C-alpha positions in Angstrom: 0.6 -25.0 62.8 -1.2 -21.9 61.6 2.2 -20.2 60.9 3.3 -23.2 58.9 0.1 -23.2 56.8 0.4 -19.4 56.3 4.0 -19.8 55.2 3.1 -22.6 52.7 0.2 -20.4 51.4 2.6 -17.4 50.9 5.1 -19.6 49.1 2.4 -20.8 46.8 1.3 -17.2 46.0 4.9 -16.1 45.4 5.5 -19.1 43.1 2.3 -18.4 41.2 3.2 -14.7 40.8 6.7 -15.7 39.7 5.2 -18.0 37.0 2.9 -15.2 35.7 5.7 -12.6 35.2 8.1 -14.9 33.4 8.2 -13.9 29.8 9.6 -15.8 26.8 12.8 -14.3 25.3 12.2 -11.6 22.7 12.9 -12.8 19.1 16.1 -11.6 17.6 16.1 -8.3 15.7 15.8 -8.3 11.9 19.1 -7.2 10.4 18.8 -4.9 7.4 21.5 -3.7 5.0 21.5 -0.4 3.2 21.2 -0.5 -0.6 22.8 2.6 -2.3 20.7 3.4 -5.4 22.3 6.8 -6.0 19.3 9.0 -5.1 16.3 9.0 -2.7 14.0 6.0 -3.2 10.3 6.8 -3.2 8.5 3.8 -4.8 9.1 0.0 -5.2 7.7 -2.6 -7.6 8.8 -6.2 -7.7 8.3 -8.7 -10.4 9.9 -12.1 -10.2 13.6 -11.6 -9.3 13.4 -8.0 -10.5 12.9 -4.9 -8.4 12.2 -1.5 -9.8 13.1 1.4 -7.5 11.6 4.8 -8.3 14.0 7.6 -7.4 13.8 11.3 -6.6 16.9 13.2 -7.7 16.5 16.4 -5.7 17.9 19.4 -7.4 18.5 17.7 -10.7 17.1 18.9 -14.0 15.0 15.7 -14.3 13.9 14.8 -10.8 12.3 11.4 -11.4 14.6 8.4 -11.9 14.2 4.7 -12.1 16.7 1.8 -11.6 16.3 -1.9 -12.0 17.8 -4.3 -9.4 18.4 -7.8 -10.6 20.9 -10.5 -9.5 23.0 -7.9 -7.7 23.2 -5.6 -10.7 21.7 -2.1 -11.0 20.5 -0.9 -14.4 19.3 2.7 -14.8 16.1 3.0 -16.9 15.8 6.0 -19.2 13.3 8.7 -18.2 11.9 10.8 -21.0 9.8 13.8 -20.0 8.0 15.8 -22.7 9.5 19.3 -23.2 6.0 20.7 -23.3 5.2 19.3 -19.9 7.2 21.2 -17.2 5.8 19.4 -14.3 7.1 16.1 -15.7 10.6 17.3 -14.9 9.7 17.8 -11.2 7.5 14.7 -10.8 7.8 12.4 -7.8 6.7 8.8 -8.3 3.4 8.0 -6.6 3.0 4.5 -8.1 4.8 2.2 -10.6 3.2 -0.8 -12.2 5.2 -3.5 -14.0 4.2 -6.9 -15.4 7.6 -8.0 -16.7 6.9 -6.4 -20.1 5.2 -3.0 -19.9 5.7 -0.2 -17.4 3.1 2.3 -16.2 3.9 5.0 -13.7 2.1 7.9 -12.0 4.0 11.0 -11.0 3.0 14.2 -9.3 4.4 17.6 -8.6 2.9 20.6 -6.7 2.2 23.6 -8.9 -0.2 26.4 -9.8 -1.7 29.1 -7.7 -3.1 26.7 -5.2 -0.1 24.3 -5.2 -2.3 21.4 -6.3 -0.7 18.2 -7.5 -0.1 18.2 -11.2 -0.3 14.6 -12.3 1.8 13.0 -15.1 1.4 9.6 -16.6 4.3 7.6 -18.1 4.4 4.4 -20.1 7.2 2.3 -21.6 9.4 -0.7 -20.9 12.6 -1.6 -19.1 14.6 -1.5 -22.3 12.9 1.4 -24.0 12.5 3.6 -20.9 9.6 5.5 -19.4 8.0 8.1 -21.7 5.8 10.9 -20.3 2.4 11.2 -22.0 1.1 14.7 -21.7 -2.6 15.1 -21.0 -5.0 18.0 -21.3 -5.5 19.8 -18.0 -9.1 18.5 -17.5 -8.0 14.8 -17.6 -6.7 15.0 -14.0 -7.4 18.6 -13.0 -10.3 21.0 -12.5 -12.8 22.1 -9.8 -14.0 18.5 -9.2 -10.5 16.9 -9.2 -9.6 14.5 -6.4 -6.4 12.5 -5.8 -4.7 9.8 -7.8 -2.8 7.1 -6.0 -2.2 3.9 -8.0 -1.1 2.7 -11.4 -2.1 -0.9 -12.1 -1.7 -3.6 -14.8 -4.0 -6.6 -14.7 -3.0 -10.2 -15.5 -4.5 -9.7 -19.0 -2.4 -6.6 -19.6 -5.2 -4.1 -18.9 -3.8 -0.8 -17.7 -5.5 1.7 -15.4 -4.9 4.7 -13.1 -6.9 4.8 -9.9 -8.0 7.7 -7.8 -11.0 9.8 -6.8 -13.1 12.5 -8.3 -16.0 14.8 -7.2 -19.0 12.7 -6.7 -21.9 12.4 -9.1 -24.2 13.0 -6.1 -22.1 13.9 -3.1 -18.5 13.5 -1.7 -16.0 11.8 -3.9 -16.4 8.8 -6.1 -13.7 6.2 -6.6 -12.6 6.7 -10.1 -10.8 4.8 -12.9 -8.8 6.3 -15.8 -8.2 4.0 -18.9 -5.9 4.6 -21.9 -7.1 5.3 -25.4 -4.2 4.1 -27.4 -0.8 4.7 -25.8 -1.0 8.5 -25.4 -4.5 9.6 -24.3 -6.1 8.8 -21.0 -9.8 9.1 -20.2 -11.6 9.4 -16.9 -14.6 7.1 -16.7 -17.9 7.9 -14.9 -18.6 6.0 -11.7 -22.3 6.8 -11.8 -24.6 3.9 -10.9 -21.8 1.6 -9.9 -20.5 0.5 -6.5 -17.8 3.2 -6.8 -20.3 6.0 -6.5 -20.9 7.8 -3.2 -24.5 8.4 -2.2 -26.1 10.6 0.6 -26.2 7.5 2.8 -22.9 5.8 1.9 -19.6 7.6 1.2 -16.8 5.8 -0.7 -13.3 6.5 0.5 -10.3 4.8 -1.1 -6.6 5.5 -1.1 -4.8 2.5 -2.6 -5.3 0.2 -5.5 -4.1 -3.1 -6.8 -5.1 -6.0 -9.0 -6.2 -9.6 -8.5 -6.0 -11.4 -11.8 -8.1 -9.5 -14.3 -9.8 -7.6 -11.5 -9.0 -4.2 -10.3 -9.4 -3.4 -6.5 -9.7 -0.2 -4.6 -8.8 -0.4 -0.9 -10.2 2.0 1.8 -13.4 2.4 3.9 -17.0 3.3 3.5 -18.9 5.7 5.7 -22.5 4.9 6.5 -24.7 7.9 7.2 -28.1 7.8 8.8 -29.9 9.6 11.6 -27.6 9.4 14.6 -25.2 7.1 12.7 -21.8 7.8 11.3 -20.0 4.5 10.8 -16.6 4.1 9.1 -15.9 0.5 8.1 -13.0 -1.0 6.2 -14.0 -2.0 2.7 -12.7 -2.9 -0.8 -14.2 -2.4 -4.2 -13.4 -5.1 -6.8 -14.2 -5.3 -10.5 -15.0 -8.5 -12.4 -12.7 -7.5 -15.3 -10.8 -4.2 -15.5 -13.5 -1.5 -15.1 -16.5 -3.9 -15.5 -18.8 -5.4 -12.8 -17.9 -3.5 -9.6 -18.9 -4.9 -6.2 -18.3 -3.6 -2.7 -17.0 -5.9 0.0 -17.2 -4.7 3.6 -14.4 -6.4 5.6 -15.6 -8.4 8.6 -15.2 -7.5 12.3 -14.8 -3.7 11.7 -15.1 -2.7 15.3 -16.2 0.9 16.0 -14.0 2.4 13.3 -11.8 0.8 10.7 -9.9 1.4 7.6 -8.1 -0.8 5.0 -4.9 0.9 3.9 -3.0 -1.4 1.6 -3.1 -4.9 0.0 -1.0 -7.5 -1.7 -2.8 -9.9 -4.1 -1.5 -13.2 -5.6 -4.0 -16.0 -5.7 -5.9 -14.2 -3.0 -5.4 -10.8 -1.2 -3.9 -9.9 2.1 -5.2 -6.5 3.3 -3.7 -4.4 6.0 -5.3 -1.5 8.0 -6.6 -0.8 11.4 -9.6 -1.4 13.6 -10.1 0.9 16.6 -6.6 2.3 16.3 -4.8 -1.1 16.2 -3.2 -3.0 13.4 -5.7 -5.3 11.6 -5.1 -7.8 8.7 -7.7 -9.4 6.5 -7.5 -12.2 3.9 -9.8 -11.9 0.9 -10.3 -15.0 -1.3 -10.7 -14.9 -5.0 -14.3 -15.9 -4.5 -15.0 -12.7 -2.5 -15.0 -14.3 1.0 -13.2 -12.2 3.6 -12.0 -13.0 7.1 -10.2 -10.9 9.7 -7.1 -12.7 10.9 -7.0 -13.4 14.6 -4.1 -12.9 17.0 -2.5 -10.0 15.2 -0.3 -8.1 17.7 -1.9 -5.0 19.1 0.2 -2.3 17.5 -1.1 1.3 17.3 -2.0 2.4 13.8 -3.8 5.7 13.2 -5.2 7.8 10.3 -1.9 9.4 9.4 0.2 6.3 9.8 1.7 4.8 6.6 1.4 1.0 6.1 3.4 -0.5 3.3 1.8 -3.4 1.4 2.1 -6.7 3.3 4.7 -9.2 2.3 3.2 -12.6 1.4 5.5 -15.7 1.3 3.5 -18.9 1.0 1.4 -19.1 4.1 3.6 -16.5 5.9 2.5 -12.9 6.2 4.9 -10.1 7.0 3.7 -6.6 7.8 6.2 -3.9 8.4 5.1 -1.1 10.8 6.9 2.0 12.0 6.2 2.8 15.7 7.9 5.6 17.6 10.4 6.0 14.7 11.3 2.4 15.1 10.7 -0.3 12.4 8.9 -3.4 13.6 8.5 -6.6 11.6 5.2 -8.4 12.3 5.1 -12.0 11.1 2.2 -14.4 11.1 1.9 -18.1 10.1 -0.6 -20.7 11.0 -2.3 -18.3 13.5 0.9 -17.6 15.4 2.4 -14.1 15.4 5.7 -12.6 16.4 7.0 -9.0 16.5 10.7 -8.3 15.9 12.6 -5.1 16.2 14.8 -4.0 13.3 18.5 -3.3 13.3 19.2 -0.5 10.9 16.2 1.3 9.4 14.5 4.2 11.2 11.9 6.8 10.3 8.7 6.8 8.2 8.1 3.5 6.4 6.6 4.2 2.9 7.0 1.1 0.8 8.0 -2.5 0.8 8.4 -5.3 -1.7 9.7 -8.9 -2.0 11.3 -10.6 -4.9 11.1 -14.2 -6.0 14.5 -15.0 -4.3 12.8 -14.0 -0.9 14.7 -10.7 -0.6 12.6 -8.0 1.2 13.2 -4.4 0.3 12.0 -1.5 2.4 12.0 2.3 2.1 12.4 3.8 5.6 13.1 7.5 5.7 15.1 8.3 2.6 17.0 5.0 2.4 16.4 1.7 0.8 17.1 -1.4 3.0 17.3 -5.1 2.2 17.0 -8.3 4.2 16.2 -12.0 3.4 13.2 -13.8 4.7 14.1 -16.5 7.2 
């Protein structure tokens, strides 16, 4: 009798173990197709059914290029560097903004005795081309110069360049450049605004976007106090272009967190990491933020590049490169899936979606395309 009871107990244990190890089948891999754009893609900007692809023509007399993809057709956009601005001929696109009418682009090329980035600003249109607007050295350069990272256009047509500059008090301040006419750009002071670093709170941003008339910096703050050094994901948002700045600390920051990129439509979806793992937040137009739950635990570190999230209705798609493989993380209604990719490999640097639900991705030195399911 004891042997029978023991046998039944063992069968129950084996059955339970078998049930625990059974895994659901992995979702099918996302199939991507190469898109030949004639040169190395480095930046993307979607508007409606249009996609602008910033190009790098290595070895060419004019390195920066731009092509418009629309309804299966590719149209080159004229690039017009100023002859008095040698670094414009070597510029690599850092950011391109487009609102269906006007273009604003930020380029950079290493130069000078210290190989610092020499920034160039370009304006124009799809039909008229991109025209480089030379600036005096001190607009973007000098002993206190920081980095530039984003060109943005608000819903009301306001244009801005976003970056950092040596702090009024300490560290670096988040910094805005605005145009004076169409040719000259001015750096604005961040003193006595939420963009200013202080001895107890350092501002660190590395990406910018817009939400309606608002401009938004994305990054992290570092709180400094006796025995305290706390890095927390945060965003800085204006009320209107460069007016009325407020800081929003993103919730559930863990021990260490960073916001890397964002996509804003009616609200914003922000991607980054918390304690070395992928984290995604949603920021409402009213300034209320929440960290989304159930996001797959995918490693993301300081040096990892996260392209802006893809937002399709209530669906969020975040593309992540892990171990040289491209993963597609999709969330909807609190449920998340992770899919491998068939095709792209290497560093993922940018992603965009057009109105016809085509997703474009730069991985390595290649542009890829798929369609949202």
